[in-house]
N, C-alpha and C positions, 0 to 999 in steps of 0.2 A: 649615513644616509637618512635624511629626514622622511618620515612617513606621512607628514601632513600633506593632504591633497593639494597639488598645484594645478595650474591651468592646463598643462599638457596631460596630467593624469585624467582630468575631467574630459578632455577632448578624446583621448584614446578610449576611455570608458564609455563615452557616448556613442562612438562609432561601433564598438563591440556590442553595446546594448541594443542598438537599432538593428543590427544584422541578426543577433540572436532572437529578438522578438519577431522579426519578419520570418525567419526560418521556422521558428516555433509555431507561428500562426499557420504557415503552409502545412506543416506536418500534422498539427491537430486538425486542421480543416480536412485534409485527406482522410484522416482516421475517422472523422465524423461522417463523411460521405460514404465511406465503406461500411460503417456501422449502420447508417440509415438504409443503405441498400440491402443489408442483411436482415432488416426488419420487415421487408416487403412480404416475405413468406408468411408472416404472422398476421398480416392485415386481414380483417374480417373474422378473426377468431373472437367470439363474444362481441364486445363493443369496441374492440381495438381498431382504431382508425389511423389514418396517416398523421393526423394531428397528435394523437397519443405517441406515435413513433418519433415525431419531431421533438415532443416534450421529453421523451425518454432519453434521446440523444443529448438534449440540452442539459439535463440533470447530470449526465455523465461527463460533461466537459472538464470539470476540475480534476477528475481522476485521469482522464486522457492527457490533460496537460502535464500532470505529474509524471506519467509514464513516458511521455515524449520529451521531457525536458533535457535529460542527459544527451540524447542525440542532437537535439536542437542547439544545445550549448556548444558542443564541440564543432559542429558544422558552422554555426553562426560565428564563433570565435575565429575559426580559420578564415572564413570569408571576410570578416571585418579586418583582421590583421593583413590578409592578402590584399585587400583594397588599399590599406595604408602603405604596404610594401610596393605595390604596383605603381602608385602615384609618387613614390620616393619620399613620402612623408616620414616613414620610419628612418630613412637615411638622414633626413634633415634633423629629426629629433636626436639621432645619435651624434650628429655634428655639433649640436648644442651642448653636448656633454652628458646626455642621459644614457645611463647604462642599460643593458638588456634586462638586468634584474629589476630595475625600476619600472621599465615598461611592462614586464611580466606581472609585477605587483599591481599595476593599474588594471590589467585584465582580470587578475585573480580577485581583486576587491569587488569589481562589478559582478562577476559571476557568483561570488560568495553571498552578495546581497540577494540575488535572484534565487540562489539555492536555499537560503534561509526562508524566503517567502514560500518556496515550494514545499519545504518540510512542514511548515505550519499548515499550508493548504492540504497537504496529503494526510494530515492527522485530524483535520477538522472539516473543511468544506467537502473534500473528496468523499469520505465515507458517508457524510450526510446526504450529498447529492445521489450517491449510488443507492442508498436505502430508499430514498424517495422515488428514484427511477424504477427500482424493482417493485415497490409498492404500487406505483402507477400502472405498471404493466399487469400485475396480478389483478388489480382492481378492475381494469378495463376488460381483461380476458375472462374474468370470472363473473363480472356483473355485480360485484360486491363493492358498494361505494364506501364502505367503512373498512376496507382491507388494509389500511395503512398499518405497517409494522405487525401484520398478522402472519402466523405460520400454522401449519397443520401437520399432525403426525410426528411428534418430536420424541426422540429417545435420548436419554442421558444417564450417566452413571456417577454415583457418589459413594465411594467405598464399596460396601456389600449391598447397596441399595440401587436398584435400577428404576428409573422414572420413565413413564410414558404419558404424554399429554396429547389429547385429541386435537387441541388447538390452543393458541395463545395469542395475546395481544397486549399492546402497550396502553395503559390506562392513564387518564389525567383527572385530577380533581383537587380542589383546595390548594392550588399552586404546587402540587406534587405529581410525580410520575412514578408508576410502578408497573411491574410485569405481572400479568395475571394468566395463569394456565387453567384451561377448562377440561373437565372430564379426565382427571388425573388418576393414575395408578402407580403405586409404589410397591415394587417387588423386593423383599428383603431376603437375601440368601445367607444361610447359616455357614459357619466356618467349615462344616463337613460337606458343604455343597448342596444340601437339601433346601427346599423352599420353606422359609420360616414363617413369613406372613405376607399378606396382600392387603394394601390399604387403598380404598377407592374414595376419592374426594371430588366433590362437585367443582370446586375451584381451589387453586393454590396461588396465593399472592406473595410476591417477594417484597418484604418490608425490611430494608436495612440488611442485617446479617442473618436473617432467618426467614422461613416460609410459614405462612399462616394457612393451614388446611381447613376448609369449611365443609360441613356435612360429610363427615368421614365414616365409612363403614370398614372396619378392620377385621380381617379373618386371620387367625393365628393357628398354625399347624403344630400340634404337639406330637409326641411319638405315637399315641394311640387315640388321640381325640382332636377335635377342631372346635374352636370357640370364636364367637363373633361379638363385636362391640359397635355400637352406634354413638358417635361423638359429634357434637355440634361444631366444635372448634378445637384445633390441635396445633401446637407450635412444633415445627420441624427444624431443628438446629442443623443447618447445612451450609457449606461454603459454596455450593452451586449457585452461581449468579446469572443475571440476565445476559452478560457478555458471552458466557459459555454456551447458553442456549441459542443465542443469536448466530453463533458460528455454525450451527447446524443447518441454517437456512440461508446464510449469506456466504458467498464465495470467500474462501480464506484470504485470498489476495486483496479483498476489499475491506478487511477489518483494520481498524487503527492499531497502532503499536501497543497501546495499553491493553486492548482486548486480546491481542496475540499473546502478550505476557501472561494474562490471566488464564488463557487456555493452556499454555505450556505448564503452568503450575498445577492446574486441574488434572491434566493428563498424566503428569509425573506422579501426582498424589494417588492416582487410581491405576497406576501401572500400565498406561496406554502409550501408544507411539506418538511422540510429539515432534518428530523430525520435520514434518511439513510446516508446522507453526514456527519452529526454531529457524528454519531456512528463511521464511519471510520476515520474522522478527529481526534477525541480524542484517537482512538486506536493507531494512529501513534505517538502522543505525549507521550503516556504511554508505548510505546514499550520498550524503554531502561529500565524503572523501572520494567516492568514485567519480563524481562530477568534476571536482577540482583537479584530481589526478589526470583524468582524461583530457581536460582542456589545457593544463599546464604542459602535458607531454606533447601537445601539438604546437606550442608556441615556438620552439626552436626552428620549425619549418618556415615561420614568417620571416626569419632573418636570412633565408637562403632560397629554397626552391620556390617559394611563393612570389618571388620578385618577378618571375616570368610565368607566363601561362595565364589563362583566363579563369572565369568563374567555374567552368567545368572541372578544371584541375583541383581547385580548392574544394569543390563539392565532393569530388572523388576521394580526396584525402580524408575529408571529414567522415565520409561513410566508411572507409576502410578502418579508420581509427575506432569508430563506434562499434562496428560489427566485430572487429578483431578483439576488442577489449571485452565485449559482452560474451563472445564465444569462449574466450579464455576463462573468464570468471564462471561461466556456466559449467565448464568442464571441471574446475576446482570444486564447485559446489556439489555437482553430481558425485564426484569422487568422495567428498566428505559424507554425503548421505549414504553412499553404498558401503563405505568402510567404517561408518559410525565415528567419524572424526569431528572435531570441533568446527562448527560453521564459522566461528569468528576467524579462525586461521584461513579458511577457504575464501572468505570475503576480504581479508586483509592482504593476502599475498599478491593478487593481481595489481591493485593500485600501488603497492610498494614497489613491485617489479617495474611498473610503468614509470614511476617517479625516478627510479635509479637510471633507467634507460634515458629518460628525459634529461636528467642531470648530466649524463655523459655526453649526450648530443649537444646540450647547451654549452658545456665547457669546450667541446670541440669546435663549435661554431664561433665561440668567443675568442678562441686563440688565433 
């Protein structure tokens, strides 16, 4: 079987692409309307207006599109194939000698391209838009026009040292960006559990692999005495980076995969629970497999039950597939979290099970 695209491959892919995009637009549009209606209660707080609410929703469109894509893909694929089946075009293509496998590859190739674009968007445009949306809302409600990428009251841990920053912000200058924390306190705990020292710094700047503390006043607690030091500048060697701190003010589900991985490493290093981050981290890696498995499992119905029945039947089947699959995967993931099992297994089992069932149905309908 030649895999080079032929005219019929392009035609089937085009039909599926159009129906997926239309379904996708409807789902994202409904989600945007619901999100905008949810912002009504915040109107009038500070300088937050309806225009700010519309801008906030607009910034979140890439993230909403990423979230809605799997459901849109399976519903759109079923509707597109159902359209071809209802008009007997699938039957005509089969009469020309095209196998069901070849038609399935045409659909899978189209969805694979869209899925790849969504993965890229989910790691770049999505988090960027969400950060700007949150910054816009904070700025409008607080009246602080320079609130972009700022946060307040941040706690973090690095080994036996606990960090508290009154505020923080992303700084730009000379073509570089760095994180600056303001009014910083570092609490160092000794191995026996007592407080060893407290360092107060006016600012702490993250420069590559270390932090530069400025205007430091360090108080050291000995067994029977206390000493103080005043230091203009001090280098703090720490693996604590901006991504870890950002996770404290950004919803975990909105972080890109790279930042999730850094947070997992940080939490493991400090003996903290990282299961929430591991859950989301592996969900991103299995996102393409989930989409393709879900859509390929629906293809056998295009050669049978979708020949009769209207759009309502196709829509119903698509919703049943999407809801059933996500319910099954959610159950596996929750069990993995409760029993401390590997999240990779929990995310891999549902699509594998779905593909096995799809293969059996495909073979049965082909016989």
